[in-house]
N, C-alpha and C positions, 0 to 999 in steps of 0.2 A: 404668727398669722392671726392676730387678735386686734380688737378695737383699741384705739390709741390710748384711752384712759387706763387700759390694763397693761399694754405692752411696754410702757415706759417704766413700769415698776422694776426695781432692781431685784426683787424676790421671785423672779421668774421660775416656775417649776412645771414638771410634766403634767399635761392636762389633755383630756379627751374632748374633742369636738367632732361632730359628725356633720358632713355636708348635706345641705338640702338644695337641690337644683330647682330653682324656679324657672320659668319660661317653659318651652315646649317639653323639655325632658323632666327628669325626676331627681332622685336622690343619690348621693354618693357618700360613702363613709370617709371621714377624715379624722385625723388626730393631730392635735397640737398641744404644746406643752407650756403652760403658763400658770402662775400663781394668781389667785384672785382673793382679795381681802374681804369682800362682801358678796354674798350670793343668796338668792331666795331660797326659802325652805321648800323641800321637795316632798310630794305625797309618797309615803312609804309603800302604798299599793302599786304605784308606778315603778318603784325600785324593784319590787318583787317580780313584776311583769316586764322588766326592761329587755329590749331586743339584744340578742347576742351580737357583739361587734365583729362580724365575720371578716371584713376587709377594712384595714386601718391605714391612714396616711399619717406619718410622723414627720412634721416640719421642725427639725431640731435646731435649725439656725435660720437667721434672717439675713445674714451677710451674703453678698454676691459680688462677683467681679464684673458682671454685666449691668447695664442700665436700661433694660427694656422699659419703654415708656408706659406700658399698660400694666406693669407689675402689680399683683394683688397682695404681695407679701414682702413689704419693703423693710429696709435695714434700720428699724427703729431701736434696735438693741443689738449688742454683740454677744449677748449671753448664750452659752451652750450648757445644757445640763451635764453635770459630771457623769462619766461613763457608768459607774455602778448604779447611780440613781436612774439613769435611762434604762438600764437593764432591768431594774426592779419594776419600773412601769410596764415594760414590755412583757415581763413575766405575769403581771396582773392581767394584762390583756389576753395572753395565751390561756390563762386559767379561766377567763370569762368566755372563751370560744373563738378567739381570733385565729384565722387560718392564713390570712395574707397580710403582710406588712409592706408598706411602700415608704421609703425614705426620700425626703425632699427638703427644700429650703425656701428662700435663699438657694445657695449653691452647696449641696451636701458634701462635695469633695474639698471644700475650703478648710474646715477645721482639721488641723494636724495633717494637712496634705492628703486627706483621704483615709488616714489610719483610724481615726475615730469612727468613721462610717464603716470601714472594713471590719472592725471589731464588732460593731452592732450586727452587721450582716452575718458574720461568723457565729455570733451568739444565737441569733434567731434561727439559723438553719441547724447548727450542730447541737446546741443545748436545748432550745425550745422545740426543735424539729418541726418548724412550720412548713406546710406544704409549699408556700410561695413567699419569696423574698425579692423585692424589686426596688429600683432606684429611678428617680427622675432627676436629670442633670442637664446643664447646658453643654457638657462634654469638654469644656476647655481645660479642665484640670486633671483629666484622666490620663494615666500613664499605663503602658503595657505591664509594668511590674505589678500594678494593682490587680490586674486580671490574673497574673501568675500566682499571686498570693491569696486572693479572695474569690476568684471567678467560679470555682467549684460550688460555692455556697450561694451564688446569685442566680435567680431564675430569669429575671427580666431587667433589662436596662433600657429606659426610655430617654431619648435625647430630644431636647426642644429645638425645633427648626421651623421657622415661619416662612422662609423663602429660600430659593436656590440662587437668588440674585444677591451678590454680596453688597451691592449698593442699597438694596432694600433692607438687608439686615443691619447695615449701618444706620439707616434712618430710624429703624425700630429701636435700636440700642442693643440688638443681639450680636454683639461683637466686642472684642478687646483689642484695641489698637488696629494694626493692619493684618492680623492673623485671619486666615480664611476659615470661617465657621463651617462652610460646606466641605472643604477638604478634610477638616477634622472629623466631620460627621461620617464620611466614607472610611476614614481610618478606623474609627471606633466600630463601625459596622463589620469591618474585617476582623477586628479583635474579638467581637462577639461570636462570630462564626468559629474562629480558631479556638476560643476557650469555652465554647458551648454555652453561651448565654443568649437567651431569646432577645431579639432587638426590636425596639418599638420607637415610634416617632410621635411627638406631641407638637401640635401647631396651633397658635392663637391667630384667628382670622380677624383682621383689623383693616383700617383705612388703607394701609400701604401694601397689603398683599391680597386684598379681596378680589381683585380682577385677574390674578395670576392663575395659570393652569399648572398644577404641580404633578399631574398624573404621571408623566414620563419618568420624572425623578423618583417618585414614590415607588413605582413599579420596579424600577431598576434596583432600589435599595431593598425592596421586598421585606418590609417589617411584618412582624406577626400581628401588630395592630397599629393603626394610624389614628390617634385620638385628636379630633379637631374641636377646638373651643371657640365659641363666639365671645369676643371681648365685651365685657360689661363693666360697669362702674361699681366699686365697693367703697362705701363711705369710710373715711379715715385711713384708707390705704392708697387708692389711686384716684380719689375724688374727695372734695371737701377741704375745709380750712387746715385740718391737721395732717393731711396727706403729704407724703414725700414725692408723689407722682401726680401729674395732671393728665389723666388718660382720656379726657373728653374728645380730643382730636383723633383718637384711635377707634372710637366707637362706630360701629356700622349698624345699619338697620336690619330688621328681620328679613326683609326682602333681599337685601344684599347677601346676607348669610345663606339664605335658601338658594340663591343663584349660584353661589360658590359650591354648595353641596350638590346641586344638580349637575354642575360642570364636572364633578368628580364621582358621579354615581357609579361609574364602571370600576372603581377601586374597591375591591372586595373587603379589604382590611379596614375600611373607613369606619370610625366610631365617633359619634357626634355628641358633644357636650356643650351646654351653655356655661360660660365661665363663672360659676357660682361655687363657693367653697365654704366649709364650716357651716354654722347655723346662720344663713344669710336671709332668713325670712323677712327681716326688717330692712334689708338693703345694707346691712353691716355684717361684720364677722364677730359674732358674740361668743365669748368663751364659756365653757362650763366650769364646774369646780375641778380641782386637781384630782386625778385618779390616785395619786400618791397619798392624798388626804382622806378621800371619801370612798375610794374604790370605783370600779368601772360601772357597776350597775346604777349607782346614784348619779355619777357624772353624766352618763348617757341620757338620763332623763331630761337634761337641758338642751339636747342636741337638735331636736326637731327632725330626727331621722325617720323616714318613711320606708320601711323594709319592702313593701309591695312595689313601690315605685322604683326602688333600687334594683330589684330583680327585673322589673319590666324593661328598664333601659339597658339591660345586659351587664349590670354591675358585677355579676358573678359569671365567670367564664373559665376556660381551661387556663389556669394561671401558674401551674407547675411545669417546668421545662421537661420533667420526667414523663409528663402525660401529653406533651405537645407532639411527640413523634416527628421532630424536626430532622431534616437531613443536614448534618453538620459537614 
């Protein structure tokens, strides 16, 4: 999830980037892992006063079996950090104050058919003893056997679903062949309940679903959170000459997004985000130095993270399933 001049490098390594949400909302923590050959010098006073990375998103793969037209993290490389190196980076983050890790992609269940992801989940919960371990997935690669093996160590599973109309999902690219994305969503919801994993839904609001009313379906599925993103353009990823996607036709206006929100105001689990990730202050996704090379405190100084705005937008919430008091 980095700018194109960096992501094409074959020397990709674990790297910390923190999201900054421009537009109405604020900041979200993110992590991505890449090597950078040149980086500006950082003020050591800033390093000493660096913000604790409480909540981190680790996008460890760019590969995906879906072709969502607005995708902000496209398959510009197939590199996945070796497991032990990934664990080393996660340990550094824990030692710097990380409480929540979220694994994403790409599609995080693709590498080694979910075993790579499962081992990271297990390591973060059992070895690092993190309060919250979560995943964002399109759900297409998840098997019940994965829940049986790793479900105890997972707090939250978020499945991306933009529409409950299969034709709309096909138009967006949220599909694989003729398989029903919606049917799979319901199947995973049931597994989450069976194996005691909190269920969450992420939706990107765009040209093809902005006029839909998803209220009935969301209430039926009853996720702990429904995170709604406004589709925006990120240079080098879904816009610009070097991008693998052309997302301009998916972009909606602020007024359209607000009308969608108003239509769903009765949904209590609704959480609103503008689709900005990493350090996007300049309309790009700029990487920091690698935390494996310089440590967390120095890497975070390049992130543009605003802790006050992160807290204001509800970035920190009850994220451990042990504290959610859910009825399984």
